[in-house]
C-alpha positions in Angstrom: 24.6 -48.1 88.0 27.1 -50.4 86.4 27.7 -48.9 82.9 29.7 -51.8 81.7 26.8 -54.2 82.4 24.3 -51.9 80.8 26.3 -51.7 77.6 26.7 -55.5 77.5 23.0 -55.9 77.7 22.4 -53.4 74.9 24.7 -55.3 72.5 22.7 -58.1 70.7 24.0 -61.6 71.3 23.8 -62.4 67.6 24.3 -60.1 64.6 23.2 -60.9 61.1 24.7 -58.9 58.2 24.0 -59.0 54.5 26.9 -59.7 52.0 26.7 -56.0 50.8 27.1 -54.8 54.4 30.1 -57.1 55.0 31.8 -55.8 51.8 31.3 -52.2 53.0 32.8 -52.9 56.3 35.9 -54.6 54.7 36.4 -51.6 52.4 36.2 -49.1 55.3 38.8 -51.2 57.3 41.3 -51.2 54.4 40.8 -47.5 53.7 41.3 -46.6 57.4 44.9 -48.1 57.3 46.8 -46.7 54.2 50.4 -47.9 53.7 52.9 -45.8 55.4 55.9 -44.4 53.5 59.2 -45.5 55.1 61.0 -42.2 54.9 63.7 -42.8 57.5 65.7 -45.5 55.7 65.8 -43.3 52.5 67.1 -40.4 54.4 69.8 -42.5 56.1 71.0 -43.8 52.7 71.2 -40.3 51.2 73.2 -39.0 54.2 75.5 -42.0 53.9 76.3 -41.3 50.3 76.9 -37.6 51.0 79.3 -38.6 53.8 81.3 -40.9 51.5 81.7 -38.2 48.9 82.9 -35.7 51.5 85.5 -38.2 52.8 86.8 -39.2 49.3 87.0 -35.7 47.9 90.6 -35.0 49.3 91.8 -38.3 47.9 90.4 -37.7 44.5 92.1 -34.3 44.4 95.4 -35.9 45.4 95.2 -38.5 42.6 94.5 -35.8 40.1 97.4 -33.7 41.3 99.7 -36.8 41.1 98.6 -37.5 37.5 99.4 -33.9 36.6 102.9 -34.1 38.2 103.6 -37.4 36.4 102.8 -35.9 33.0 105.1 -33.0 33.8 107.9 -35.4 34.8 107.6 -37.3 31.5 107.6 -34.1 29.5 110.8 -32.9 31.2 112.5 -36.3 31.0 116.2 -36.0 30.2 117.1 -37.3 26.8 120.3 -38.5 25.0 120.5 -38.0 21.3 123.1 -39.2 18.9 123.0 -36.5 16.2 125.7 -36.4 13.4 127.9 -38.7 15.5 127.9 -36.2 18.4 126.3 -36.7 21.8 123.8 -34.0 22.8 121.7 -33.8 25.9 118.7 -31.9 27.4 118.7 -31.4 31.1 119.0 -28.9 33.9 122.5 -27.4 33.4 125.2 -27.6 36.0 127.0 -24.6 37.3 130.6 -25.5 36.7 133.9 -23.5 36.7 136.2 -23.7 33.7 138.5 -26.1 35.6 135.6 -28.4 36.4 134.4 -28.4 32.8 137.9 -29.4 31.7 137.9 -32.3 34.2 134.4 -33.4 33.2 135.2 -33.2 29.5 138.2 -35.4 29.9 136.1 -38.0 31.8 133.5 -37.8 29.0 136.1 -38.6 26.4 137.5 -41.5 28.4 134.0 -43.0 28.9 133.2 -42.8 25.2 136.6 -44.4 24.3 135.9 -47.3 26.6 132.4 -47.8 25.1 133.9 -47.7 21.6 136.5 -50.3 22.5 133.6 -52.8 22.5 133.2 -52.2 18.7 129.5 -52.8 18.7 128.9 -50.9 15.4 127.8 -47.4 16.6 129.7 -44.2 16.3 129.7 -41.8 19.3 132.0 -38.8 19.6 132.3 -36.1 22.3 132.2 -32.5 21.0 135.2 -30.3 21.6 135.0 -28.5 24.9 134.6 -25.1 23.3 131.5 -26.3 21.4 129.8 -27.6 24.5 126.6 -25.8 25.4 125.7 -25.2 29.0 122.9 -27.8 28.8 125.4 -30.5 27.8 127.1 -30.7 31.2 126.1 -33.6 33.5 127.8 -35.5 36.2 130.3 -38.0 34.7 128.4 -40.9 36.4 125.2 -39.9 34.6 127.0 -39.4 31.4 128.4 -43.0 31.7 124.9 -44.4 32.4 123.5 -42.6 29.3 126.3 -44.0 27.1 125.8 -47.5 28.4 122.1 -47.1 27.8 122.7 -46.2 24.2 125.0 -49.3 23.8 122.5 -51.6 25.4 119.7 -50.3 23.2 121.8 -50.7 20.1 122.7 -54.4 21.0 119.1 -55.2 21.7 118.0 -53.8 18.3 120.8 -55.8 16.7 119.7 -59.1 18.2 116.1 -58.4 17.2 116.9 -57.5 13.6 119.3 -60.4 13.1 116.8 -62.8 14.6 114.2 -61.6 12.2 116.5 -62.2 9.2 117.9 -65.5 10.3 114.8 -67.6 10.5 116.9 -70.7 9.8 120.5 -71.1 10.8 123.0 -70.5 8.0 124.9 -73.6 6.9 128.5 -73.6 5.9 129.3 -74.3 2.2 132.4 -76.3 1.4 134.4 -74.7 -1.5 136.4 -76.6 -4.0 139.7 -75.6 -2.4 138.7 -77.2 0.9 137.6 -74.0 2.6 134.2 -73.4 4.2 132.1 -70.3 3.8 129.3 -69.3 6.1 126.9 -66.3 6.0 125.9 -64.1 8.9 124.7 -60.5 9.5 126.4 -57.5 11.1 124.4 -54.5 12.3 125.3 -50.8 12.5 123.2 -47.8 13.3 120.0 -48.6 11.4 122.1 -50.6 8.9 122.0 -54.4 8.5 124.5 -56.1 6.2 125.1 -59.7 5.2 128.7 -60.8 5.3 130.5 -63.9 4.2 133.0 -65.6 6.5 135.5 -68.0 4.9 138.1 -70.1 6.5 140.3 -73.1 6.1 139.4 -75.9 8.6 140.9 -79.3 9.2 139.5 -82.2 11.3 141.1 -85.4 12.6 139.7 -88.6 13.9 139.8 -89.0 17.7 139.9 -92.6 18.9 139.1 -91.4 22.4 135.9 -89.6 21.3 135.3 -92.0 18.3 134.6 -89.1 16.0 136.2 -86.3 13.9 137.2 -83.2 15.8 138.7 -79.8 14.6 142.5 -79.4 14.8 143.1 -76.3 12.6 141.3 -73.1 11.7 143.2 -70.4 9.8 143.1 -68.1 6.8 139.8 -66.5 8.1 138.6 -63.8 5.7 135.4 -61.8 5.3 133.6 -59.8 2.7 130.2 -58.1 2.3 127.6 -60.1 0.3 126.2 -57.8 -2.4 125.8 -54.9 0.0 126.6 -51.2 -0.4 129.4 -49.7 1.6 132.9 -51.2 2.2 134.2 -53.6 4.8 137.8 -54.0 5.9 138.7 -56.9 8.2 141.3 -55.9 10.8 141.8 -59.0 12.9 140.3 -62.4 13.9 140.8 -64.8 16.8 139.7 -68.5 16.6 139.0 -70.4 19.8 138.4 -74.2 20.0 135.4 -75.0 22.2 132.9 -77.8 22.9 135.6 -80.5 23.2 136.9 -79.8 19.7 133.5 -79.9 18.0 133.2 -76.1 17.5 135.4 -73.2 16.4 134.3 -69.8 17.7 135.8 -67.0 15.7 135.8 -63.3 16.8 136.2 -61.0 13.8 136.9 -57.2 13.9 136.8 -54.8 11.1 135.7 -51.3 9.9 132.6 -50.6 7.8 132.4 -47.4 5.8 129.3 -45.9 4.2 129.1 -42.4 2.8 132.3 -41.4 4.5 131.0 -42.5 7.9 133.0 -45.3 9.6 131.9 -47.8 12.2 134.2 -50.3 14.1 132.5 -53.6 14.4 133.4 -56.9 16.3 131.2 -60.0 16.0 131.5 -63.7 16.5 130.6 -66.7 14.3 130.8 -70.4 15.0 131.7 -73.3 12.7 130.9 -76.9 13.8 131.8 -80.3 12.6 129.9 -83.5 12.9 131.2 -87.0 13.8 132.2 -87.6 10.2 134.1 -84.3 9.8 131.4 -82.4 7.8 131.5 -78.7 8.6 128.3 -76.7 9.2 
């Protein structure tokens, strides 16, 4: 017996279903195929995140340790202080013999003297060797770098303060006796003073340049302008520059306030226009 043929004969050639029966069949088909949950991609993502955390953990610990070391380095940073005109320092002390200390101290004194020769308006002194604490001793090269750093910082502050005060350039004022006076500022440790510079200037017509040019600058004097403290001018040097149009004058002196003295050197320029007017 051919079973296949017998089954084919038993299936009707045409099948008529009501709308209600069709709806039941569609419902059963949908219910028999529920959506499947894709668990595999989720598990792969979770494992990937865990692997990244494991790989980055040593790096994060290293960064945290570096930050901790950086804070310690800043805390232990070596410092120079200028306290009561004496240089003091905090650092890891050197182990020196008495002879080495004498040699180092002599070099310290020489370094400070060279810095003070610039007469920038600060006062630095080296304590006597018998007053040196152990933490004061550093290599002379480091000592020199610290002194230079102090000088550079002072000059930077001076430029900033004078720039803030001198919003417009000071003009020279001609006096009745033929002299010219010009105002400028001089800076010491946290002290800014206005000072008057007066000098006798002469100009002469130059046919070659077809204008007036300086020929003489002398009798240069200075005085504080309504400021506390005292100022004593010790020297000046006038240099003719800019083809005779400008006199650059370097002035040195000593400023005293509350029995503390500062040596100061500064420069000021006087110019003349084509008609001989000084400004």
